[in-house]
N, C-alpha and C positions, 0 to 999 in steps of 0.2 A: 504493500500500500504506500503510495507516494505521500510526500508532505502535504498536509491538508490545512486549509484555512477556513474558518467558520465564522458565522455571525450569530450571536445569541442575544436575545432581548434587545435587538436594534442597537448594539454597542459596537465598538471598534473591534477589529480582528487583526491578528498578526500571524505571520508565518515564521517558524523558527527552523534554522538549518540543522543538519544532523550534528550531534554531539554538543549542541548548545545547552546552556543551563540558565534557568531563570529562577530567581528567589521570590518567595512570597512576601506578603505584607509584613510590617513591623509587629503589629499587634493582632492582626486578623487577616483572613484570606478574603480578598475583595475582588469579585468578578465584575463589579460595576464599572471599572475602568477598562481593563483589557482582558481578552481571553486568548490564550496561547495554545497552540498544538505543537508539541516538540517531539522529535524522534529520539528515542532513547529508552531507558528503563522507566517503568511506570511508578514513579515515586514523586511525592509532593513534599516540598519544603515549606515550613512555616516558621516564622520568627516571632518571639514574644520576649517580654521584659519581666524579670522577677526582681522584687525589691527586698534586699537582705540588709538588716540593721548591722551597724558596726557593734562589735562586742561591748557589752556594758562594762567589762573589766579592762578595757584598753587603757593604757597609761595616759596621764595628763600630758606628758611630753609629746606623745604621738597625736593626741587630739589638738594640741597647740600647733603642731606641724601642719595638720589638715586645715586648721583655721587660716594660717598664713598662706598656704598654697591655694586654697579656694578663693581667698580674698584677692590674691594676685591674679588669678585666672579671670575673675570678674573684672578687675581693672583693665586687663589686657583686652578683653572682649569689648569693653566700653570704648577704649582708645581706637581699636580697629573700626568699630562701628562709626565713630566720628569722622573717619577718613572717607566715608562713602557719601556721595551726593546722587542726584537724580540721573546723571549721565554715566555713572560708574558701571562697568560691566561686572556682573556678579559671577566671577569664576576665580579659581585659585591663582591662576597666572597673574591676573590684574591685581588682586589683593596682596599677593606676595611682593609684587613690585612696589605697591604703595607702602607696605610695611617696611620694605628695605630702604626706601627713600626717606623714611621718617626716623625719629629717634625712639620708637616704641621699644625695640629690643633692648637698648641701653637703659631705658627708663624702668622697665619692669623686671629685667633680670631672669626671664624664663628661658628654658632651652628651646631649640628650634622645633622639637616635637610638640611641645605645649603650644607654641605660637601657631603652628599649622593647624592644630586641633581647634584653637580659638577662631581661626579664620573659617574653618568648616562650620563652626557654630554660628558665626555671623551670616555666612552664606545661606545656611538652612533657615535662619530666622527671617532674613530679608526676603527669601523666596516665598516663605509662608505668608508674610505680610502682603507681598505682591499678588499672590493668589487670592487672598481675601479682598484686596482692593479691586481686583478684576471682577470678582463676583459682585462687589458693591456697585461698581460702575454699570454692570449689566442691570442690576435692580433699579438704579436711578433712571437709566434709559428706558426700561420697560414701563416704569411708573409714569414718566413723562409722556410716553406714547398713549397710555391709558387716559391721561388727563386730556390730551388733544382729541381723543376719540370718545369722550364722555357724552352720553346721550342727553343728560339734563344737568342743571346746576347743582343738584343735590349730590349726584355721583361725582361730579367734578370737584366739589368742595371736599368730599371724603378722600379722594385721591390726592388732592393738594395737601391735606392734613397729613396723610401717610408719607408724602414726599418730604415734608419738613422733618418728620421723625427719622427718615432715612438719612437726611443730610447731617443729622447730629450723630449718626452711627458710623461715620467714616473711619476706617481703620487707621490708627495712629502709628507713628514711627516708633521703633523700639528704643528704649532708653537705658535698660540694664541698670536701674538704680539699686536693685536688690541683688543679693548674692546669686550668681548664675554659674552653672556648671557647663563643662564641655565633655564630649564623649572621648574617653581615653582608650587607645588601642595598644598594640604591642610596642609602639614607639616610646610610650611613657609609663606603661604599667600592664599588669596581667593578673588574672584570677588563678589561684593555685590551690591544690589540695594541701591540707596541713598534715603534719606528722605529730602524733601525740594526742592527748585527750583534751587539751585546752580549747581548740577550735578546729573543726574539720575543713574550713575554707578560709583562705587569707587572700588579701590583695597586696601585690608587690608593686610599688609606685616610686617614681623619681621624686626628688624634693627640690627645693630652691637652691640647695648647695650642689655644686658640680660633683659628679661621680659619687653621689650619696643617695642611697635608696632606703626605704623603710618597709616593713611588713605590718599590715594592719589586720588584726583578727576580726572575723565576722561572726555573727550569731545566727546561723541558719536554722530553720525548722526542718522537720523531716520532709515537708513538701518541697522546700528549696533543694534539698539534697536529691530528691527524686527527679526534679526538673533538670538539675545540672548533670545528672548521670546520662551518659551516652548522648551528649549535646555538644555542639560547637559553640564556643564562647566568642562572640563577635567583638564586643567592646563593653565598656561600663562607664557610668557616671557616678560622681560623689555628690550627693544632694543633702543639704541640711534643712530639716523641717522640725519645728518645735524644739529647738536646741539639741536635736539628735541628728547624727549622721546616718544616712542610708546609702547603700551601693546598689544602683540600678543596673543589673547585668542583662545584656541582650544576648539571647541564645538562639541558635537555629537547630531545629530537629527535622529529621527526614522520616516520613511515614509512607507506607505503601498506598497508592491510589486504589480505590475499591470500585467495582462496577455499580452502576446506578440501576435500581429496579423500578423507580417511579419518580415523578416530579411533584412538587408541592409548593404551598405558599403559607406565609405567616403574616398575620395582621396584628398589630399592637393596639391596645386600647386602654382607656382609663378604668372602666368598670371591670372589664375582663382582660387580664394582662396580655395573654397570647391566645389567638385563635389559629389553630394549625389544621391544614387540609392536605391530605396526601391522595393523589389520584391513583390509588391501587385498583387493579382490575380484578373482579368486575365491580366491586363496591368501594367507593372512595371512603377514606377514614377521616373523621373530624374529631377534634379534641380541643377542649379549653384548658389551658394551663394558667393557674392563678397563683398570686403571691399574697394570699389572705393573711398568712402567719406573719409575713414581713410587715404588712400594713398595720396589723393590730399591735405589734411590738413597737413600731414607730409612733403610733398614736399614744401608747403608754408613755414613751419617753418624751413626747411633746408635752403631755400634761405634767410630767415630772419636772421638766425644765421650766415650764411656765410657773409652777408653784415655787420653785427655787429662786427664780428671778423676782417674783413678788416678795419673797421673804429675804432677798438680798444675801443668799448663801453663796458667796463667790467661790469659796474653796470647793464646795461640792460641784459647782458648775464647771470649774476647771477640770475636775475629774471626769466629767461627762462630755467634755467638749468634742471628742471624736467618736463618742459611742453611737450616735445616730448614723453617722457616715459609715461606720463599720458594719452596723446591722443592715443597712441598705445594700452595701457591697456584697455582704455574705448572702443576702437573699437573692440578689441578681445572679450570683454564681450557681446557686441551687436551681434557679429557673433555667439557666443556660444548660445545665446538666440534664434536666428533664427534657428540654426541647431537643437537645442533641440525641438523647436516647430514643425519643419518640420518632424522630426523623431519620434514624439510621437507615442507610441504603437508598436515600433519596437525594435528588438535586433540588435544592430549596431556594426560593426567592423570598426576601423579606422587604416589606414596605419601608421605603426610605422617606419618612415623614418629616416635614418642617412645620408641624402644627404649632409649636411653641412660638415661632417667629411671627405667626399671624395674629397672635393675641397680644394686644397693646393696651395700655392704660386708657380708660375712657370708653371701652367697648361695652360697658354696662354688664360685664360678667366677671366681677371680682372673685367669686368663689371658684369659678372655672380656672382662672389664672393662678389661683393659689394651689389648686390640685395639680395643674400642669407643672408648676415650679418644683413639685416633689416627684415628678415622673421622670425616671432615668431611662427613657426609651432608647436613646442613642447608645448608652453603655450596655443595655440589655442585648441589642442586636449585634454589637461588637463581640460580646462574650459568647453569644450563640455561634457566630461564625468561627470564632477561635476554637471552641470546643469541637465543632464539627470538623475543622481542619485537622485537629489532633487525631480524629478518628479516620481521616483520609477522604473526607467528602467536601466538595466545593459548595460555596454559598454565593448567591447573587443579591445585590442591593438594587432595588428598582423603585421608580417613582410610583406612588400609590394615589396619584391624583384621580379623583372620580371613581375609585374602586369601590367605595361604600355606596355610591349612588347608582352605579350601573348594574343591571340584572345580569348575572353570569349565565343564566339559562338561555335567554333570547338576545342579550346584548342591548336591550332597550334602556334609554335614559329617562323614560317617563315612569318614574317611580316615586313612592312616598315612604318616608321613614317614620315609624311609630315607636314611642318609648313607653315601656311598662315596667316600673319598679327597677330601674337600672338595666333593663334588658330592652333591646331594640330589634326591630325586624323591618325588612324591606317588602313593600307591597308593590308588585309590578302591575301596571295598568295595561300592558300589552299582552302578556301571557297569563296574567292572573296568579302568578306564583307568590307565595308568602315564605320568605327566607330569612333566617337569622342574619342580621346585618354584618356581624363579625365574620361568620363563615362565608358570606357572600363576597366580602372584600378579600378574604384569603383565597377564594377561588379565582377572582379576577387577577390577583397578583400572580398566582401560579400559571394563569393563562398567558402571561407575558413571556414565559420561558418558551423558547423555540424547541419543539420536540426533536427536531433534527439535531440540535446541539447535544441532547442527551444520547441520541442514537450514535452520533460520531464519537462521543466520549466513551461509550461502551465498546464500539468497534476499534478504538485505539488500543485496547488491551490485547487484541489479536496480534497486531504488528508492533507491540511495545511502543505505542504512542500514548502520550498523556497530556492532559490540559495543565497549563500552568497559569499562575496569576500573580500580580504584584501591585503594590501601591507605592509609587516612587516618591510621593510626598511625605510619607511617614518616615522614610529612611533616606534622606537626601545625601548623595555622595558616598553611600556605603555599598560596596559590591562584594559578593562572596566568591572566592576562588575555589573553595572546596565544597563538595556536596554533602559531606558528612565527616565528622571527626569525633573521637572520644575525648572526654575531659581528662 
């Protein structure tokens, strides 16, 4: 079978030459950008970041060295960022020349490896801001077109009000006022296994003094050790949060791609967390996955924090400052595991909603905005895609516009949505169908997957072809030369 190029869900497609390797996303497998078909072994790479705290018994001298090193790195990043203007080309060659012609190296006293890593950090940050600014420009242009095509003064006034809100949301230039880290690779440090009982994992990094290095012990859990086992360590960051140091280690793992038996869709909602539909033959499977335990526990902590604030118990509030965030994160991981287990063996599309951005102050729905503020929908779909990638299955992110309104049976848009005690259904006036609104949206999302893409995916196993995917924005400038390595 020759090299194949496919188009799935009306997205871009690329052809890969024989023996080519493509790495997956930084934190999740993302088919919404590119779909690849590559000749070679049927293996999928996925990259994730694990956060390991620095050991609580690390000496004060080593913590002081980390303080000085991270402060100097922040200062270097800020100075390099100040050299860039609107006409500066964002690549390593240009910034290396600017740094060389300035007095930054003499002023900061960092080695060439640290300086190059600071340059990479600035490039990544600037490109991220440029991407956000491009999306903002598109939103401004689209809103101006809607103002010009408004049918009456009321709609025109509404769009003009929205335009004024957009103008205040222009992405700002990076300032780096707070401590900022850079990604460290083999030029300045590495993650190593420890010898002895004190700590199983250490980081070996350079310091501000020439030819002097230090070893910092980490305090990993059993989860961290399992993740580091049989994984390739790409790089790491040293991050300080709440007066504690953490090491964010980026690892790459390789899993075997698995054949697809069905396609499906996932719709996220406020009342019902996930509505999952699998197009199994002959009878499709439908399931609601809820996070009721997480919500009840968060409501409990909300009431507790409110009472402590009223009583001005500041010490107790400091102890609970991260409790709600940890509960929410743990609940989302449980939900992701359930979704990955239920959708095993399927090619899944998840609705990529931007519902929160459409809810602004003054829309007469304050209770809805409050609920949306607690809705971690973006993190949930990212975790689902990551868990599925660890199992060897791809995931697509697709636009869910009008999926709740369109009847998935006849395709008609002449529908009415009814609500009953937190439950809603769609009444189609064309075919007379009465369908659960969440499942209807999940069916419409799954219909956006091209069945030919799933067929080609399965046929690729015959001639050792496999789909690959990546998200270049999450890991700018980082390329993997090896497909797999042991720690």
